[in-house]
C-alpha positions as CSV (number, residue, x, y, z in Angstrom):
1,M,85.2,37.2,222.7
2,N,83.3,35.5,225.6
3,L,79.5,34.3,226.4
4,H,79.1,38.5,228.1
5,T,79.8,40.0,224.9
6,A,76.6,40.3,224.4
7,W,75.7,41.7,227.3
8,D,78.7,44.6,227.4
9,G,77.1,45.5,224.0
10,T,73.4,46.0,225.8
11,Q,74.8,48.0,228.8
12,K,76.3,50.5,226.6
13,M,73.9,50.4,224.5
14,I,71.1,51.6,227.4
15,E,74.3,53.9,228.8
16,S,74.1,55.7,224.8
17,I,70.1,56.2,225.4
18,I,70.7,57.7,228.8
19,K,73.4,60.3,227.9
20,L,71.5,61.1,225.5
21,I,68.6,62.4,227.3
22,T,70.5,63.9,230.3
23,A,72.7,65.8,227.1
24,I,69.0,66.7,225.7
25,I,67.1,68.3,229.3
26,E,70.6,69.5,230.5
27,Y,70.8,72.1,226.6
28,L,66.7,72.4,227.5
29,R,67.9,73.6,230.5
30,E,70.1,75.9,229.7
31,R,68.1,77.7,227.2
32,N,65.2,78.2,229.6
33,I,63.4,76.0,227.6
34,P,60.0,74.5,229.6
35,F,60.8,70.9,229.7
36,K,56.9,70.3,229.1
37,K,56.6,71.6,226.2
38,V,59.4,69.0,225.2
39,S,58.9,66.4,227.4
40,L,56.6,64.3,224.1
41,G,59.4,64.6,222.0
42,L,61.9,63.0,224.4
43,I,58.9,60.0,225.1
44,L,59.6,60.0,221.2
45,I,63.4,59.5,221.3
46,F,63.3,57.4,223.9
47,V,60.6,55.4,222.7
48,I,62.8,55.2,219.3
49,S,65.5,54.0,220.5
50,I,64.0,51.0,222.7
51,I,62.8,50.2,219.8
52,G,66.1,50.0,217.5
53,F,67.9,48.4,221.0
54,W,65.4,45.7,220.8
55,S,65.7,45.4,217.6
56,W,69.6,45.1,217.3
57,K,69.4,42.7,220.4
58,K,67.1,40.4,218.7
59,Y,69.1,39.9,215.6
60,N,72.4,40.4,217.2
61,R,72.4,37.7,219.8
62,I,73.6,34.3,219.5
63,Y,71.2,31.5,218.7
64,I,71.4,27.6,218.3
65,K,68.5,25.0,218.4
66,I,68.3,21.9,217.2
67,I,65.5,20.7,214.5
68,S,66.0,17.3,213.8
69,P,65.1,15.0,215.7
70,V,62.5,16.9,217.4
71,N,61.3,16.8,220.7
72,G,59.8,13.8,221.9
73,Q,60.9,11.6,218.9
74,I,61.4,7.7,218.9
75,V,65.4,7.3,218.1
76,N,68.0,5.2,217.1
77,Q,70.6,4.5,218.7
78,I,73.0,6.3,216.2
79,E,71.1,9.5,214.5
80,T,72.1,12.6,212.9
81,I,71.6,15.8,215.0
82,R,70.5,18.9,213.0
83,G,70.3,22.8,213.6
84,T,70.0,26.2,213.0
85,Y,72.5,29.2,214.4
86,R,72.7,32.8,214.3
87,N,76.0,34.7,215.6
88,V,78.2,32.1,216.9
89,P,81.8,33.9,217.4
90,S,84.5,32.4,215.8
91,D,86.2,31.2,218.7
92,F,83.7,28.8,220.0
93,R,82.1,25.9,219.0
94,I,78.8,24.2,219.1
95,W,78.9,20.2,220.4
96,I,75.9,18.1,221.3
97,V,75.9,16.2,224.4
98,V,73.5,13.2,225.7
99,Y,72.2,13.3,228.6
100,S,70.8,9.7,230.2
101,H,67.6,10.2,232.6
102,S,68.8,6.5,234.2
103,D,72.4,6.8,234.5
104,R,72.2,10.2,235.0
105,V,75.5,11.6,233.5
106,F,76.3,13.9,230.0
107,Y,77.9,11.9,227.2
108,P,79.7,14.5,224.3
109,H,79.2,13.5,221.3
110,Q,83.7,13.1,219.9
111,S,83.2,16.4,218.4
112,H,82.3,19.4,217.8
113,A,79.0,19.9,215.2
114,I,80.0,20.9,211.4
115,I,78.6,24.5,210.9
116,T,77.6,26.0,207.3
117,N,78.0,29.2,205.9
118,Q,74.1,29.1,205.4
119,G,73.4,28.9,209.4
120,N,72.9,25.1,210.2
121,W,74.9,22.9,211.7
122,V,75.0,19.2,212.0
123,S,76.5,16.6,214.4
124,Y,76.7,12.9,212.6
125,N,76.7,9.3,214.4
126,V,75.6,10.5,217.6
127,N,75.6,7.9,219.9
128,I,72.0,7.7,221.8
129,G,72.3,5.0,225.0
130,S,73.5,1.3,224.4
131,S,71.9,-1.5,222.5
132,V,70.3,-2.2,225.8
133,D,68.5,1.1,226.8
134,S,65.5,0.5,224.0
135,G,62.9,2.7,225.6
136,E,64.8,4.9,227.8
137,E,64.7,8.7,227.4
138,F,67.5,10.6,226.6
139,D,68.3,14.6,227.0
140,I,69.8,16.1,223.7
141,I,71.4,19.4,224.1
142,A,73.6,22.0,221.8
143,L,75.6,23.4,223.7
144,L,78.2,26.6,223.0
145,V,81.3,25.9,224.3
146,D,84.7,28.0,224.7
147,N,88.4,26.2,224.0
148,K,88.5,25.0,227.6
149,A,85.0,23.2,227.6
150,Q,86.3,21.8,223.9
151,E,89.6,20.2,226.2
152,K,88.1,18.7,228.5
153,F,85.6,17.2,226.0
154,E,88.3,15.9,223.5
155,Q,90.1,14.5,226.8
156,C,87.1,12.8,228.0
157,N,86.7,11.1,224.5
158,S,90.0,10.1,224.1
159,R,89.5,7.4,227.6
160,L,89.5,3.8,225.9
161,I,87.0,3.2,228.6
162,G,83.7,5.4,227.4
163,C,83.4,9.2,228.0
164,W,81.0,10.4,230.6
165,L,80.5,13.1,232.4
166,N,79.0,14.2,236.1
167,I,78.5,17.8,235.4
168,L,79.1,19.6,232.3
169,P,82.3,21.5,231.9
170,N,83.0,25.6,233.0
171,G,83.1,27.5,229.5
172,T,79.4,25.5,228.5
173,K,76.0,27.0,227.5
174,E,73.2,25.5,226.9
175,F,71.2,26.7,224.1
176,D,68.5,24.0,223.1
177,E,67.2,20.8,224.4
178,I,65.3,17.7,223.6
179,T,64.1,14.5,224.6
180,V,63.6,11.5,222.7
181,Q,62.9,8.0,223.6
182,R,65.3,5.2,222.0
183,K,63.6,2.6,219.3
């Protein structure tokens, strides 16, 4: 499964609705039934289909949100980041990355977030800056990462001199971001 699967499903749903309406119109033409008599019915079918489609899309899309800390909060150097999720594919991981405004680099956390069956995730001991970064602003970003991006983060974290990235690797998708200030 990849990040485009949801769009592929959306396309298929739209194509199915169009095929249904086209089939109804053909049926009406074959039986010489005036289109005006049933146009209200077709509009009703279309509206019901769209409502169903949007309901399906709302509950089947991937959702990742940071719930703690909150945007604008003053935080410690080491924090626990918590959030909620829905429909994360099994071959992807939620990963926290801290972006330093002053250094202009990304610092990926040592490991992916721990997810639960109750729709929650947690990332323990996230390092937000160093001991000299009091008052500095940082972005905490919740990413969805594929296996290749996960490997890049793990390689980065295995370096002895520290882990930072100028750009995020391919295979990452940002789902939520908050800005915090260091205590």
